[in-house]
Backbone as CSV, one residue per row, in Angstrom:
resi,resn,N_x,N_y,N_z,CA_x,CA_y,CA_z,C_x,C_y,C_z
1,UNK,-26.390,11.228,-22.155,-27.666,11.262,-21.488,-27.457,11.138,-19.984
2,UNK,-28.051,12.045,-19.268,-27.941,12.090,-17.815,-29.344,11.952,-17.232
3,UNK,-29.492,11.259,-16.112,-30.828,11.191,-15.503,-31.365,12.585,-15.204
4,UNK,-32.655,12.763,-15.308,-33.223,14.077,-14.984,-33.127,14.339,-13.480
5,UNK,-33.245,15.591,-13.070,-33.236,15.890,-11.639,-34.362,15.156,-10.911
6,UNK,-34.117,14.891,-9.643,-35.131,14.294,-8.772,-35.711,15.419,-7.909
7,UNK,-36.462,15.064,-6.902,-37.043,16.068,-6.003,-35.965,16.887,-5.284
8,UNK,-34.796,16.261,-5.009,-33.747,16.951,-4.247,-32.385,16.991,-4.917
9,UNK,-32.211,16.241,-6.018,-30.877,16.030,-6.580,-30.808,16.344,-8.060
10,UNK,-29.583,16.649,-8.489,-29.309,16.758,-9.919,-27.998,16.041,-10.207
11,UNK,-27.844,15.647,-11.470,-26.677,14.896,-11.928,-25.924,15.707,-12.984
12,UNK,-24.624,15.487,-13.060,-23.815,16.048,-14.144,-22.574,15.193,-14.324
13,UNK,-21.944,15.327,-15.486,-20.712,14.581,-15.742,-19.578,15.097,-14.870
14,UNK,-18.710,14.178,-14.473,-17.488,14.517,-13.746,-16.484,15.128,-14.700
15,UNK,-15.706,16.054,-14.183,-14.581,16.613,-14.941,-13.387,16.745,-13.993
16,UNK,-12.242,17.075,-14.553,-11.041,17.270,-13.735,-11.258,18.370,-12.697
17,UNK,-12.172,19.291,-12.955,-12.466,20.355,-11.990,-13.073,19.798,-10.701
18,UNK,-13.547,18.558,-10.729,-14.127,17.911,-9.555,-13.095,17.171,-8.709
19,UNK,-11.822,17.300,-9.042,-10.794,16.516,-8.360,-10.802,16.726,-6.845
20,UNK,-10.930,17.941,-6.382,-10.914,18.185,-4.935,-12.029,17.429,-4.225
21,UNK,-13.244,17.547,-4.745,-14.380,16.853,-4.132,-14.248,15.340,-4.245
22,UNK,-13.845,14.857,-5.406,-13.734,13.403,-5.597,-12.578,12.818,-4.802
23,UNK,-11.466,13.549,-4.687,-10.345,13.062,-3.875,-10.757,12.979,-2.406
24,UNK,-11.531,13.964,-1.939,-12.005,13.930,-0.551,-12.981,12.771,-0.349
25,UNK,-13.896,12.561,-1.291,-14.878,11.482,-1.185,-14.207,10.115,-1.219
26,UNK,-13.414,9.869,-2.260,-12.800,8.556,-2.458,-11.603,8.322,-1.538
27,UNK,-11.094,9.392,-0.930,-9.986,9.277,0.020,-10.451,9.125,1.457
28,UNK,-11.768,9.204,1.682,-12.324,9.100,3.027,-12.390,7.634,3.447
29,UNK,-11.660,7.252,4.488,-11.677,5.842,4.912,-13.080,5.323,5.241
30,UNK,-13.958,6.169,5.745,-15.316,5.726,6.074,-16.113,5.420,4.807
31,UNK,-15.971,6.248,3.782,-16.665,6.006,2.511,-16.120,4.746,1.854
32,UNK,-14.821,4.530,1.986,-14.145,3.446,1.280,-13.914,2.209,2.165
33,UNK,-14.679,2.072,3.235,-14.518,0.959,4.176,-14.473,-0.392,3.476
34,UNK,-15.301,-0.589,2.467,-15.417,-1.911,1.830,-14.621,-2.018,0.534
35,UNK,-13.714,-1.088,0.324,-12.752,-1.143,-0.777,-11.416,-1.565,-0.179
36,UNK,-10.471,-2.005,-1.007,-9.170,-2.408,-0.452,-8.488,-1.288,0.338
37,UNK,-8.674,-0.038,-0.121,-8.061,1.110,0.550,-8.696,2.382,0.002
38,UNK,-8.639,3.469,0.777,-9.062,4.754,0.208,-8.186,5.090,-0.987
39,UNK,-8.722,5.893,-1.878,-7.974,6.269,-3.078,-7.125,7.510,-2.818
40,UNK,-5.958,7.526,-3.449,-5.098,8.704,-3.402,-5.664,9.770,-4.341
41,UNK,-5.109,10.961,-4.276,-5.525,12.037,-5.188,-5.313,11.620,-6.643
42,UNK,-4.182,10.974,-6.937,-3.913,10.507,-8.303,-4.920,9.436,-8.722
43,UNK,-5.279,8.546,-7.793,-6.282,7.520,-8.112,-7.659,8.145,-8.324
44,UNK,-7.972,9.203,-7.586,-9.236,9.923,-7.794,-9.237,10.573,-9.177
45,UNK,-8.104,11.094,-9.605,-8.004,11.658,-10.958,-8.205,10.559,-12.000
46,UNK,-7.668,9.368,-11.742,-7.892,8.222,-12.626,-9.356,7.815,-12.664
47,UNK,-10.047,7.901,-11.519,-11.479,7.598,-11.432,-12.267,8.557,-12.335
48,UNK,-11.907,9.831,-12.272,-12.562,10.833,-13.126,-12.295,10.513,-14.589
49,UNK,-11.050,10.205,-14.936,-10.697,9.881,-16.324,-11.454,8.641,-16.795
50,UNK,-11.588,7.636,-15.935,-12.344,6.419,-16.276,-13.792,6.776,-16.597
51,UNK,-14.379,7.648,-15.795,-15.756,8.046,-16.048,-15.888,8.887,-17.306
52,UNK,-14.943,9.764,-17.565,-14.967,10.543,-18.813,-14.899,9.599,-20.018
53,UNK,-14.077,8.556,-19.916,-14.000,7.550,-20.986,-15.338,6.823,-21.128
54,UNK,-15.963,6.476,-20.005,-17.277,5.819,-20.052,-18.319,6.702,-20.724
55,UNK,-18.317,8.008,-20.433,-19.276,8.913,-21.077,-19.100,8.882,-22.593
56,UNK,-17.835,8.909,-23.029,-17.545,8.917,-24.465,-17.908,7.591,-25.120
57,UNK,-17.517,6.474,-24.487,-17.732,5.158,-25.101,-19.153,4.625,-24.948
58,UNK,-19.803,4.924,-23.826,-21.102,4.309,-23.536,-22.250,5.301,-23.373
59,UNK,-21.913,6.576,-23.199,-22.947,7.581,-22.978,-23.365,7.692,-21.523
60,UNK,-22.722,6.944,-20.645,-23.039,6.990,-19.214,-21.826,6.551,-18.418
61,UNK,-21.881,6.791,-17.143,-20.840,6.424,-16.192,-21.348,6.810,-14.828
62,UNK,-20.443,7.036,-13.901,-20.837,7.596,-12.614,-20.888,9.109,-12.791
63,UNK,-21.967,9.711,-12.319,-22.138,11.153,-12.426,-21.962,11.793,-11.064
64,UNK,-21.601,13.064,-11.073,-21.596,13.859,-9.851,-23.049,14.021,-9.409
65,UNK,-23.311,13.832,-8.135,-24.632,14.066,-7.555,-24.524,15.322,-6.694
66,UNK,-25.403,16.277,-6.991,-25.445,17.536,-6.255,-26.859,17.775,-5.736
67,UNK,-26.954,18.589,-4.701,-28.268,19.091,-4.305,-28.755,20.004,-5.426
68,UNK,-30.031,20.320,-5.440,-30.548,21.229,-6.465,-29.886,22.602,-6.374
69,UNK,-29.369,22.936,-5.189,-28.665,24.213,-4.998,-27.205,24.140,-5.443
70,UNK,-26.722,22.927,-5.812,-25.363,22.791,-6.321,-24.332,22.286,-5.336
71,UNK,-24.740,21.820,-4.169,-23.802,21.277,-3.186,-23.406,19.861,-3.580
72,UNK,-22.102,19.609,-3.623,-21.588,18.280,-3.948,-21.959,17.299,-2.845
73,UNK,-22.589,16.169,-3.241,-22.989,15.140,-2.288,-22.235,13.831,-2.492
74,UNK,-21.874,13.507,-3.743,-21.200,12.244,-4.028,-21.266,11.916,-5.492
75,UNK,-21.220,10.620,-5.803,-21.381,10.181,-7.189,-22.346,9.003,-7.235
76,UNK,-22.951,8.818,-8.388,-23.873,7.710,-8.602,-24.033,7.567,-10.109
77,UNK,-24.174,6.335,-10.564,-24.379,6.156,-11.993,-24.314,4.712,-12.413
78,UNK,-24.050,4.547,-13.695,-24.138,3.254,-14.362,-22.827,2.942,-15.059
79,UNK,-22.231,1.797,-14.717,-20.985,1.375,-15.363,-21.056,-0.103,-15.700
80,UNK,-20.371,-0.486,-16.760,-20.295,-1.891,-17.151,-19.240,-2.576,-16.309
81,UNK,-19.603,-3.729,-15.727,-18.712,-4.470,-14.849,-18.695,-5.943,-15.248
82,UNK,-17.564,-6.589,-14.950,-17.466,-8.033,-15.147,-18.073,-8.733,-13.936
83,UNK,-19.048,-9.605,-14.184,-19.677,-10.405,-13.132,-19.565,-11.862,-13.550
84,UNK,-18.624,-12.562,-12.953,-18.444,-13.991,-13.223,-18.334,-14.286,-14.722
85,UNK,-17.535,-13.454,-15.403,-17.260,-13.699,-16.819,-18.263,-13.092,-17.790
86,UNK,-19.284,-12.392,-17.300,-20.221,-11.692,-18.186,-20.178,-10.202,-17.872
87,UNK,-20.555,-9.424,-18.847,-20.606,-7.981,-18.655,-22.019,-7.583,-18.262
88,UNK,-22.138,-6.900,-17.133,-23.432,-6.468,-16.592,-23.385,-4.974,-16.305
89,UNK,-24.532,-4.314,-16.456,-24.622,-2.905,-16.104,-24.876,-2.796,-14.603
90,UNK,-24.006,-2.046,-13.929,-24.113,-1.889,-12.477,-24.510,-0.469,-12.124
91,UNK,-25.366,-0.341,-11.121,-25.625,0.954,-10.494,-24.705,1.039,-9.294
92,UNK,-23.945,2.121,-9.221,-23.006,2.319,-8.122,-23.208,3.688,-7.498
93,UNK,-22.802,3.840,-6.241,-23.038,5.094,-5.534,-22.066,5.249,-4.378
94,UNK,-21.668,6.492,-4.136,-20.837,6.877,-2.989,-21.347,8.240,-2.533
95,UNK,-21.641,8.389,-1.257,-22.078,9.670,-0.709,-21.141,10.095,0.407
96,UNK,-20.964,11.417,0.548,-20.168,11.944,1.649,-20.721,11.410,2.970
97,UNK,-19.851,11.121,3.915,-20.272,10.572,5.201,-21.259,11.504,5.907
98,UNK,-21.035,12.805,5.836,-21.892,13.733,6.575,-23.293,13.877,5.990
99,UNK,-23.549,13.285,4.808,-24.899,13.334,4.227,-25.523,11.945,4.134
100,UNK,-24.807,10.926,4.603,-25.366,9.578,4.583,-26.539,9.476,5.554
101,UNK,-27.460,8.579,5.248,-28.615,8.380,6.104,-29.772,9.327,5.821
102,UNK,-29.664,10.120,4.782,-30.729,11.071,4.426,-31.512,10.652,3.185
103,UNK,-31.182,9.464,2.648,-31.904,8.965,1.484,-31.368,9.436,0.146
104,UNK,-30.259,10.163,0.132,-29.715,10.657,-1.138,-29.248,9.517,-2.043
105,UNK,-28.552,8.527,-1.476,-28.073,7.408,-2.298,-29.246,6.661,-2.911
106,UNK,-30.291,6.430,-2.131,-31.467,5.726,-2.645,-32.150,6.538,-3.738
107,UNK,-32.306,7.832,-3.517,-32.946,8.702,-4.509,-32.131,8.738,-5.806
108,UNK,-30.818,8.859,-5.678,-29.948,8.900,-6.859,-29.941,7.544,-7.571
109,UNK,-29.830,6.452,-6.805,-29.798,5.113,-7.404,-31.116,4.797,-8.099
110,UNK,-32.238,5.218,-7.530,-33.537,4.991,-8.166,-33.627,5.755,-9.479
111,UNK,-33.108,6.970,-9.529,-33.104,7.742,-10.776,-32.240,7.046,-11.828
112,UNK,-31.111,6.481,-11.404,-30.239,5.763,-12.342,-30.886,4.458,-12.800
113,UNK,-31.562,3.762,-11.897,-32.313,2.549,-12.266,-33.352,2.880,-13.328
114,UNK,-34.117,3.935,-13.115,-35.148,4.333,-14.073,-34.529,4.744,-15.404
115,UNK,-33.402,5.428,-15.349,-32.693,5.838,-16.564,-32.218,4.610,-17.344
116,UNK,-31.672,3.624,-16.633,-31.211,2.393,-17.289,-32.364,1.674,-17.978
117,UNK,-33.487,1.596,-17.288,-34.665,0.896,-17.821,-35.332,1.683,-18.951
118,UNK,-35.598,2.964,-18.732,-36.416,3.746,-19.652,-35.648,4.352,-20.818
119,UNK,-34.417,4.779,-20.578,-33.637,5.437,-21.636,-32.640,4.494,-22.305
120,UNK,-31.934,3.700,-21.500,-30.936,2.781,-22.069,-31.562,1.467,-22.504
121,UNK,-32.762,1.191,-22.014,-33.534,-0.006,-22.370,-32.787,-1.302,-22.073
122,UNK,-32.044,-1.328,-20.949,-31.380,-2.567,-20.557,-32.404,-3.503,-19.945
123,UNK,-32.106,-4.780,-20.001,-33.013,-5.791,-19.458,-32.748,-6.095,-17.996
124,UNK,-31.495,-5.872,-17.554,-31.123,-6.194,-16.180,-30.176,-5.131,-15.649
125,UNK,-30.202,-4.966,-14.356,-29.314,-4.044,-13.662,-28.831,-4.745,-12.401
126,UNK,-27.555,-4.563,-12.062,-26.998,-5.194,-10.870,-26.321,-4.155,-9.982
127,UNK,-26.059,-4.560,-8.756,-25.199,-3.828,-7.836,-24.256,-4.862,-7.227
128,UNK,-22.992,-4.552,-7.195,-21.986,-5.455,-6.650,-21.579,-4.889,-5.287
129,UNK,-21.879,-5.634,-4.228,-21.778,-5.092,-2.879,-21.011,-6.057,-1.978
130,UNK,-20.113,-5.513,-1.182,-19.406,-6.325,-0.192,-20.448,-6.909,0.766
131,UNK,-20.334,-8.183,1.118,-21.343,-8.821,1.979,-21.578,-8.118,3.321
132,UNK,-20.582,-7.405,3.838,-20.723,-6.727,5.123,-21.260,-5.302,5.007
133,UNK,-21.474,-4.821,3.797,-21.905,-3.434,3.597,-23.434,-3.347,3.646
134,UNK,-23.957,-3.345,4.859,-25.415,-3.351,5.056,-26.080,-2.101,4.506
135,UNK,-25.461,-0.937,4.628,-26.070,0.302,4.145,-26.226,0.274,2.626
136,UNK,-25.191,-0.166,1.914,-25.269,-0.245,0.456,-26.301,-1.277,0.027
137,UNK,-26.357,-2.360,0.748,-27.347,-3.397,0.448,-28.768,-2.859,0.617
138,UNK,-28.999,-2.068,1.676,-30.329,-1.479,1.886,-30.718,-0.570,0.731
139,UNK,-29.771,0.219,0.245,-30.050,1.090,-0.909,-30.472,0.238,-2.099
140,UNK,-29.694,-0.798,-2.406,-30.007,-1.666,-3.546,-31.375,-2.324,-3.380
141,UNK,-31.675,-2.783,-2.188,-32.963,-3.431,-1.961,-34.118,-2.436,-2.063
142,UNK,-33.915,-1.199,-1.608,-34.966,-0.182,-1.685,-35.332,0.160,-3.128
143,UNK,-34.369,-0.014,-4.051,-34.683,0.276,-5.459,-35.077,-0.987,-6.223
144,UNK,-35.289,-2.086,-5.491,-35.849,-3.289,-6.098,-34.884,-4.392,-6.447
145,UNK,-33.603,-4.250,-6.126,-32.646,-5.311,-6.420,-32.705,-6.393,-5.347
146,UNK,-32.478,-7.632,-5.773,-32.496,-8.787,-4.878,-31.264,-9.647,-5.140
147,UNK,-30.924,-10.510,-4.175,-29.771,-11.400,-4.346,-29.866,-12.173,-5.649
148,UNK,-28.772,-12.187,-6.379,-28.689,-12.950,-7.622,-27.633,-14.040,-7.480
149,UNK,-26.424,-13.642,-7.072,-25.317,-14.592,-6.998,-24.161,-13.959,-6.244
150,UNK,-23.128,-14.749,-6.008,-21.878,-14.231,-5.472,-20.923,-14.044,-6.642
151,UNK,-20.032,-13.080,-6.505,-19.021,-12.843,-7.531,-17.662,-12.787,-6.851
152,UNK,-16.687,-13.398,-7.443,-15.335,-13.334,-6.919,-14.631,-12.171,-7.599
153,UNK,-14.309,-11.149,-6.822,-13.638,-9.956,-7.322,-12.173,-10.020,-6.895
154,UNK,-11.344,-9.240,-7.545,-9.923,-9.222,-7.220,-9.690,-8.863,-5.749
155,UNK,-10.574,-8.032,-5.170,-10.401,-7.615,-3.783,-11.311,-8.393,-2.829
156,UNK,-11.838,-9.510,-3.262,-12.652,-10.351,-2.385,-14.025,-10.634,-2.934
157,UNK,-14.695,-11.596,-2.353,-16.026,-12.015,-2.801,-17.043,-10.908,-2.559
158,UNK,-17.996,-10.754,-3.495,-19.035,-9.747,-3.399,-20.400,-10.390,-3.643
159,UNK,-21.431,-9.809,-3.062,-22.803,-10.193,-3.359,-23.229,-9.426,-4.609
160,UNK,-23.946,-10.095,-5.477,-24.499,-9.432,-6.653,-26.011,-9.402,-6.459
161,UNK,-26.560,-8.216,-6.402,-28.006,-8.040,-6.341,-28.437,-7.553,-7.699
162,UNK,-29.602,-7.976,-8.160,-30.034,-7.593,-9.491,-31.528,-7.432,-9.600
163,UNK,-31.907,-6.824,-10.719,-33.322,-6.662,-11.063,-33.443,-6.895,-12.557
164,UNK,-34.514,-7.532,-12.951,-34.780,-7.759,-14.369,-35.956,-6.891,-14.767
165,UNK,-35.827,-6.194,-15.887,-36.889,-5.327,-16.388,-37.715,-6.012,-17.449
166,UNK,-37.288,-7.234,-17.876,-37.914,-7.907,-18.989,-39.251,-8.495,-18.764
């Protein structure tokens, strides 16, 4: 199950054919500022494989986000994450630097939030965000997430923002 198209965006599953776009996205130091390091091409291939596994095991993962005309913009979707010893569904997003600031991440994240609530029927949704990542935090807040707790991640402490649908 994939979120339906929005006013400007469509979603689809990632495949190995997306390696060039995903390697460029995840290898961009600006996109990956709040990660330990940009990803190599091999790590981007692993990211795709992880998402393909998520589609098979859970029916969702991070999806490719495209314009309605088919231009690659980034990824956004739903993945299960460990948050302080519990498993939580997270909405995550990455957009190309040259398209940031146009509301695409917010539009895509809102579609994924609605999909989680309406189709997956989850009770809660979180976003795990580096405390210094103001842009990502704004996206999460625009779709209704609020501070929940801090989480200690292998690559450093993160803010956990969440929303309850219950």
